[in-house]
C-alpha positions as CSV (number, residue, x, y, z in Angstrom):
1,X,21.3,-78.5,-2.3
2,X,20.9,-76.8,1.1
3,X,18.3,-78.0,3.6
4,X,17.2,-76.4,6.9
5,X,15.5,-78.5,9.5
6,X,13.5,-76.7,12.2
7,X,13.6,-78.5,15.5
8,X,16.1,-80.6,17.3
9,X,14.4,-83.7,18.8
10,X,14.0,-87.4,17.9
11,X,11.6,-86.6,15.1
12,X,13.9,-84.1,13.5
13,X,16.8,-86.5,13.8
14,X,14.7,-89.0,11.9
15,X,13.9,-86.4,9.3
16,X,17.6,-85.7,8.9
17,X,18.2,-89.4,8.6
18,X,15.6,-89.7,5.8
19,X,17.0,-86.7,4.0
20,X,20.7,-87.6,4.4
21,X,20.1,-91.0,2.9
22,X,18.1,-89.8,-0.1
23,X,19.6,-90.2,-3.5
24,X,18.8,-86.6,-4.5
25,X,20.7,-85.4,-1.4
26,X,23.7,-87.7,-2.0
27,X,24.0,-86.7,-5.7
28,X,24.0,-83.0,-5.2
29,X,26.9,-82.4,-2.6
30,X,24.2,-81.2,-0.2
31,X,24.3,-79.9,3.4
32,X,21.7,-80.0,6.1
33,X,21.4,-77.2,8.7
34,X,19.5,-77.7,11.9
35,X,18.3,-75.3,14.6
36,X,20.3,-75.7,17.8
37,X,21.1,-79.4,17.1
38,X,22.0,-82.2,19.5
39,X,24.9,-84.7,19.7
40,X,23.1,-87.2,17.4
41,X,21.6,-85.0,14.7
42,X,24.9,-83.0,14.5
43,X,26.6,-86.1,12.9
44,X,24.3,-85.5,9.9
45,X,23.7,-81.7,10.1
46,X,25.4,-78.4,10.8
47,X,23.8,-76.9,13.9
48,X,22.9,-73.2,13.9
49,X,22.3,-71.2,17.1
50,X,18.7,-70.0,16.2
51,X,15.7,-71.2,18.1
52,X,12.9,-73.0,16.2
53,X,10.5,-70.2,17.2
54,X,12.8,-67.3,16.1
55,X,11.1,-66.9,12.7
56,X,12.7,-63.6,11.8
57,X,16.3,-64.8,12.2
58,X,15.5,-68.1,10.5
59,X,14.3,-66.2,7.5
60,X,17.5,-64.1,7.5
61,X,19.6,-67.3,7.7
62,X,17.6,-69.0,4.9
63,X,18.1,-66.0,2.6
64,X,21.8,-65.6,3.4
65,X,22.6,-69.3,2.9
66,X,20.2,-69.6,-0.1
67,X,18.4,-72.5,1.5
68,X,16.6,-74.7,-1.1
69,X,14.1,-76.3,1.3
70,X,13.1,-75.7,4.9
71,X,11.5,-78.7,6.7
72,X,9.5,-77.9,9.9
73,X,9.5,-80.6,12.6
74,X,7.6,-79.3,15.6
75,X,4.0,-78.0,15.8
76,X,4.7,-74.7,17.6
77,X,6.5,-72.9,14.8
78,X,3.8,-74.1,12.4
79,X,1.1,-72.8,14.7
80,X,3.0,-69.5,14.9
81,X,2.9,-69.1,11.1
82,X,6.4,-69.9,10.0
83,X,5.2,-71.2,6.7
84,X,3.3,-68.0,5.9
85,X,6.3,-65.9,6.7
86,X,8.8,-68.0,4.7
87,X,6.4,-68.1,1.7
88,X,6.0,-64.3,1.9
89,X,9.8,-64.1,1.5
90,X,9.7,-66.5,-1.5
91,X,11.4,-69.3,0.5
92,X,10.4,-72.9,-0.1
93,X,9.2,-74.7,3.0
94,X,7.6,-78.0,3.9
95,X,4.6,-77.8,6.2
96,X,1.1,-76.3,6.5
97,X,0.4,-72.5,6.9
98,X,-0.9,-71.1,10.2
99,X,-4.6,-71.4,9.3
100,X,-4.1,-75.1,8.3
101,X,-2.0,-75.8,11.4
102,X,-5.1,-75.1,13.4
103,X,-6.1,-78.7,12.7
104,X,-3.7,-79.5,15.5
105,X,-3.6,-76.2,17.5
106,X,-7.3,-76.3,18.2
107,X,-9.2,-79.5,19.0
108,X,-12.4,-77.5,18.9
109,X,-11.8,-76.3,15.3
110,X,-11.1,-79.8,14.2
111,X,-14.1,-81.4,15.9
112,X,-16.3,-78.7,14.4
113,X,-14.8,-79.3,11.0
114,X,-15.3,-83.1,11.2
115,X,-18.9,-82.6,12.2
116,X,-19.6,-80.1,9.5
117,X,-18.3,-82.3,6.7
118,X,-19.6,-85.6,8.1
119,X,-16.2,-87.1,8.7
120,X,-16.4,-89.9,11.3
121,X,-15.3,-88.9,14.9
122,X,-16.6,-89.4,18.4
123,X,-19.6,-87.4,19.6
124,X,-18.6,-84.3,21.6
125,X,-19.4,-81.2,23.5
126,X,-17.3,-78.0,23.9
127,X,-16.8,-76.1,27.1
128,X,-14.4,-73.5,28.6
129,X,-13.4,-72.0,31.9
130,X,-16.4,-69.6,31.8
131,X,-19.0,-72.4,31.8
132,X,-17.5,-75.1,34.0
133,X,-20.8,-75.3,35.9
134,X,-22.5,-76.4,32.7
135,X,-19.7,-78.9,32.1
136,X,-20.1,-80.3,35.7
137,X,-23.8,-80.7,35.1
138,X,-23.2,-82.4,31.7
139,X,-20.8,-85.0,33.1
140,X,-23.6,-86.2,35.5
141,X,-25.7,-87.2,32.5
142,X,-23.2,-89.2,30.4
143,X,-21.8,-92.7,30.1
144,X,-18.3,-93.6,31.2
145,X,-15.4,-93.7,30.4
146,X,-15.2,-90.4,28.7
147,X,-12.4,-88.5,27.0
148,X,-11.5,-84.9,28.0
149,X,-9.2,-83.0,25.7
150,X,-7.5,-79.6,26.1
151,X,-8.2,-77.4,23.1
152,X,-4.7,-76.1,22.5
153,X,-1.2,-77.6,22.1
154,X,-0.1,-79.6,25.1
155,X,3.0,-81.5,23.8
156,X,0.9,-84.6,23.1
157,X,-0.3,-84.9,26.7
158,X,-3.5,-82.9,26.7
159,X,-5.9,-85.9,26.8
160,X,-7.5,-87.3,30.0
161,X,-9.6,-90.5,30.1
162,X,-12.0,-90.3,33.0
163,X,-13.5,-93.5,34.3
164,X,-16.3,-91.9,36.3
165,X,-18.0,-88.6,37.2
166,X,-15.5,-87.8,40.0
167,X,-12.5,-88.3,37.7
168,X,-14.1,-86.2,35.1
169,X,-14.8,-83.4,37.6
170,X,-11.2,-83.5,38.7
171,X,-10.0,-83.3,35.1
172,X,-12.2,-80.2,34.5
173,X,-10.8,-78.6,37.6
174,X,-7.3,-79.5,36.6
175,X,-7.7,-77.9,33.2
176,X,-9.5,-74.7,34.2
177,X,-8.6,-73.9,37.8
178,X,-5.2,-75.6,38.1
179,X,-4.3,-74.8,34.5
180,X,-2.2,-77.9,34.2
181,X,-1.8,-77.3,30.4
182,X,-1.8,-73.5,30.7
183,X,-4.0,-71.6,28.3
184,X,-4.3,-74.7,26.1
185,X,-6.8,-76.2,28.6
186,X,-9.0,-73.2,29.3
187,X,-11.2,-74.5,26.5
188,X,-11.8,-78.2,26.2
189,X,-13.7,-81.0,24.5
190,X,-15.6,-83.8,26.3
191,X,-16.2,-86.6,23.9
192,X,-17.4,-90.2,23.9
193,X,-14.9,-93.0,24.5
194,X,-14.5,-95.1,21.4
195,X,-13.5,-98.8,21.9
196,X,-11.1,-100.3,19.4
197,X,-7.5,-100.1,18.4
198,X,-5.4,-97.0,17.5
199,X,-3.4,-96.5,14.3
200,X,-1.2,-93.6,13.2
201,X,-0.9,-92.6,9.6
202,X,1.3,-90.0,7.9
203,X,-0.3,-88.5,4.8
204,X,2.1,-86.4,2.7
205,X,0.1,-84.0,0.6
206,X,0.2,-80.8,-1.5
207,X,-3.4,-80.1,-0.6
208,X,-4.9,-82.0,-3.5
209,X,-3.0,-85.2,-4.0
210,X,-1.2,-87.3,-1.4
211,X,0.8,-90.4,-0.5
212,X,0.3,-92.6,2.6
213,X,3.3,-93.8,4.4
214,X,3.2,-97.2,6.3
215,X,0.7,-97.4,9.2
216,X,2.2,-97.5,12.7
217,X,1.0,-97.9,16.2
218,X,2.1,-95.6,19.1
219,X,2.4,-96.4,22.8
220,X,1.3,-93.3,24.6
221,X,1.1,-94.4,28.3
222,X,4.1,-94.3,30.5
223,X,3.5,-97.8,32.0
224,X,3.5,-101.3,30.5
225,X,0.2,-102.6,29.4
226,X,-0.8,-99.1,28.5
227,X,-1.2,-97.9,32.1
228,X,-0.4,-94.6,33.8
229,X,-0.1,-91.1,32.5
230,X,-0.1,-90.0,28.9
231,X,3.3,-89.1,27.5
232,X,4.5,-87.8,24.1
233,X,5.0,-91.4,23.2
234,X,7.1,-94.3,24.7
235,X,7.6,-96.3,21.5
236,X,6.1,-97.3,18.2
237,X,6.3,-100.0,15.5
238,X,5.7,-100.1,11.8
239,X,4.2,-101.4,9.6
240,X,1.0,-102.2,11.5
241,X,0.1,-104.5,8.7
242,X,-1.7,-107.0,10.8
243,X,-4.3,-104.3,11.7
244,X,-4.8,-103.2,8.2
245,X,-6.3,-104.6,4.9
246,X,-7.2,-103.1,1.6
247,X,-10.9,-102.7,2.5
248,X,-10.0,-100.7,5.7
249,X,-7.4,-98.6,4.0
250,X,-9.9,-97.7,1.3
251,X,-12.4,-96.7,4.0
252,X,-9.8,-94.5,5.6
253,X,-9.0,-92.8,2.3
254,X,-12.7,-92.4,1.2
255,X,-14.2,-91.4,4.6
256,X,-11.3,-89.5,6.1
257,X,-8.3,-88.4,4.0
258,X,-10.0,-87.2,0.8
259,X,-12.9,-85.5,2.7
260,X,-10.7,-83.7,5.1
261,X,-8.3,-82.4,2.4
262,X,-11.3,-81.2,0.4
263,X,-12.9,-79.7,3.5
264,X,-9.8,-77.8,4.4
265,X,-9.6,-76.5,0.8
266,X,-13.2,-75.4,0.9
267,X,-12.5,-73.6,4.2
268,X,-9.7,-71.6,2.6
269,X,-7.0,-73.7,4.4
270,X,-5.4,-75.7,1.6
271,X,-3.3,-78.2,3.5
272,X,0.3,-78.9,2.5
273,X,2.9,-80.9,4.3
274,X,2.4,-83.9,6.6
275,X,-1.0,-84.6,8.0
276,X,-0.8,-87.0,10.9
277,X,-4.0,-89.0,11.3
278,X,-4.6,-90.5,14.7
279,X,-7.3,-93.1,14.1
280,X,-9.4,-95.4,16.2
281,X,-10.6,-98.6,14.4
282,X,-13.9,-99.8,15.9
283,X,-15.8,-103.0,15.3
284,X,-15.7,-106.7,16.1
285,X,-12.6,-108.8,15.1
286,X,-13.5,-110.6,11.9
287,X,-16.4,-108.2,11.2
288,X,-16.7,-104.8,9.6
289,X,-14.1,-102.4,10.9
290,X,-14.8,-98.7,10.8
291,X,-12.3,-95.8,11.1
292,X,-12.8,-92.8,13.3
293,X,-10.6,-89.7,13.7
294,X,-9.2,-89.3,17.2
295,X,-7.0,-86.4,16.3
296,X,-5.0,-84.7,13.5
297,X,-1.6,-83.3,13.9
298,X,0.0,-80.8,11.5
299,X,3.4,-82.6,11.4
300,X,5.2,-85.9,11.7
301,X,4.5,-87.7,15.0
302,X,7.2,-88.6,17.5
303,X,8.1,-91.5,18.0
304,X,6.1,-92.8,14.9
305,X,8.5,-90.9,12.6
306,X,11.4,-92.8,14.0
307,X,9.8,-96.1,13.1
308,X,8.3,-95.1,9.8
309,X,11.0,-93.0,8.1
310,X,13.6,-95.8,8.0
311,X,11.1,-97.9,6.0
312,X,10.9,-95.4,3.1
313,X,12.9,-96.8,0.2
314,X,12.1,-94.1,-2.4
315,X,13.8,-90.7,-2.2
316,X,12.5,-89.1,1.0
317,X,13.8,-85.6,0.3
318,X,12.1,-85.7,-3.1
319,X,8.8,-86.5,-1.4
320,X,9.1,-83.4,0.8
321,X,10.1,-81.3,-2.1
322,X,7.1,-82.6,-4.2
323,X,4.8,-81.6,-1.4
324,X,6.2,-78.1,-1.1
325,X,6.1,-77.6,-4.8
326,X,2.6,-78.8,-5.3
327,X,3.5,-81.9,-7.4
328,X,3.1,-84.9,-5.1
329,X,1.2,-86.6,-7.9
330,X,4.6,-87.1,-9.6
331,X,6.1,-88.9,-6.6
332,X,6.2,-92.7,-6.6
333,X,6.4,-94.0,-3.0
334,X,8.4,-97.2,-2.4
335,X,8.6,-98.9,0.9
336,X,11.2,-101.3,2.2
337,X,10.2,-104.9,3.0
338,X,11.3,-104.4,6.6
339,X,9.9,-104.2,10.1
340,X,10.8,-101.5,12.7
341,X,10.4,-101.3,16.5
342,X,11.2,-98.0,18.2
343,X,11.8,-98.0,22.0
344,X,12.0,-94.7,23.8
345,X,14.5,-94.4,26.6
346,X,13.3,-91.8,29.1
347,X,14.6,-90.0,32.2
348,X,13.3,-91.0,35.7
349,X,10.2,-89.0,36.6
350,X,9.0,-88.5,33.1
351,X,6.3,-87.3,32.1
352,X,6.3,-85.3,35.3
353,X,9.5,-83.7,36.8
354,X,12.4,-85.6,35.5
355,X,16.1,-85.9,36.0
356,X,18.8,-84.5,33.6
357,X,22.5,-84.4,33.4
358,X,23.1,-88.1,33.5
359,X,26.1,-89.4,31.5
360,X,25.0,-91.8,28.7
361,X,27.3,-94.7,27.8
362,X,27.1,-97.3,25.0
363,X,26.1,-95.1,22.1
364,X,29.1,-96.1,20.0
365,X,28.3,-99.8,20.3
366,X,24.9,-99.9,18.6
367,X,24.1,-101.5,15.3
368,X,20.7,-99.9,14.6
369,X,19.4,-96.3,14.2
370,X,19.4,-94.4,17.5
371,X,17.7,-91.0,17.3
372,X,18.5,-88.3,19.9
373,X,15.6,-86.5,21.6
374,X,16.9,-85.0,24.9
375,X,20.7,-85.1,24.9
376,X,23.5,-82.6,24.9
377,X,27.3,-82.6,25.1
378,X,29.2,-81.8,28.3
379,X,32.9,-82.0,27.7
380,X,33.7,-85.4,26.2
381,X,30.4,-86.9,27.4
382,X,26.8,-87.0,26.1
383,X,24.4,-86.4,28.9
384,X,20.6,-86.5,29.3
385,X,18.8,-83.3,28.7
386,X,15.1,-84.1,28.5
387,X,12.2,-86.4,29.5
388,X,12.5,-88.5,26.4
389,X,16.2,-89.1,25.8
390,X,16.7,-91.5,22.9
391,X,14.7,-93.6,20.4
392,X,16.3,-96.9,19.6
393,X,15.0,-98.4,16.4
394,X,15.5,-102.2,15.8
395,X,15.0,-103.2,12.1
396,X,14.5,-106.6,10.5
397,X,14.0,-107.9,7.0
398,X,12.3,-111.1,8.2
399,X,9.9,-110.5,11.2
400,X,8.6,-108.0,13.7
401,X,9.8,-110.3,16.5
402,X,13.4,-110.0,15.2
403,X,13.0,-106.2,15.0
404,X,11.8,-106.1,18.6
405,X,14.8,-108.3,19.7
406,X,17.2,-106.0,17.8
407,X,15.8,-103.0,19.5
408,X,15.9,-104.3,23.0
409,X,19.4,-105.8,22.5
410,X,20.6,-102.3,21.6
411,X,18.6,-100.8,24.5
412,X,20.4,-103.1,26.9
413,X,23.8,-101.7,25.7
414,X,22.9,-98.0,26.2
415,X,22.9,-96.9,29.8
416,X,22.4,-93.8,32.0
417,X,21.4,-93.5,35.7
418,X,17.7,-94.4,36.3
419,X,17.1,-95.2,32.6
420,X,13.4,-96.0,32.1
421,X,11.7,-97.7,29.1
422,X,8.7,-99.8,28.5
423,X,9.5,-103.5,27.9
424,X,6.4,-104.3,25.9
425,X,6.7,-102.1,22.8
426,X,5.2,-103.9,19.7
427,X,4.1,-106.8,21.9
428,X,0.6,-106.1,20.6
429,X,1.8,-106.9,17.1
430,X,3.2,-110.3,18.1
431,X,0.0,-111.3,20.0
432,X,-2.5,-110.4,17.2
């Protein structure tokens, strides 16, 4: 079997890990190709010198090599319509088509969809760079804090929480006049701030049926105690079982997952692939907890994928294949009785201007999965080549506390100049 992975970051390394360790992959003398690659993922895959956004040449490669399944990691190729083009060429691919990917590429589309079909989400108003005066008037009438979201893709960073009118005004100016997120922020959503706790859920679907992978919890802020700027994610843990019970899971299925898949189908956007559900759970501890949609993404999240995929016991590749072939109902998900804590090592300066080119040491002395995000080879060395550099995933069969210890023990053994990481990943779990 021949597999092609689109993308070359930590999420894609985790996807390669899941595929490589699948029974169906092992038994079929298979090979994985990956676009561009990196020093970590190249140990599992054969890199090809084609960019993830070069859809034409990716199709030529898939045809020439007779690729059995293409798996898309990042959102940009999905938003560009890579699935549509592959399917036009009779090539099997995992992921949603361009119209369905709009569930991530447009916050406005998603908020309107949720409102139309009565799916729980925060109240909101939509604005753009042509009516900023109206937006400025509006923010003088609302309660704070408030959430301001860029409409388009912003690498997971297009969300600003404003604590008062002045901060909200600055955020609007930053989006429209300063264009801090480019065209993605020209249109934006202002929505009410929901209090509660966040959960991430991967739903693998063929558009009708689905399976839910273990819940996880992301750590978006750059600073400990969830302070500072938003990032693409500084760490995650799974399963978030202390924050979940059967009643809440049933609410999530009945109020969110089933209705949104049905709504997308009705709208002519039958959704296949991985639907990332970013959820806020609101209510009083010990009382009735209610789920709300914060966001949907059209692909696996990063770094949640690095924490969740190692927990999948059943055949991971078969799950992706079942989604692509419209037979996810046949798939029987099994999950390992394990805990995972993923700590992201970042370059100094991230999420703003960051350093690169720093030599990384200690990678050969780890005893847990280490997924490469921003690395490259230079001579005999592996060097930093991005804001988020590595994801270190501690695992344990006994407790989350041990998984945390295993992760940070391995973090301590990996070094590069000005290495930065949060020291409180999964601390929330141990204090619940």
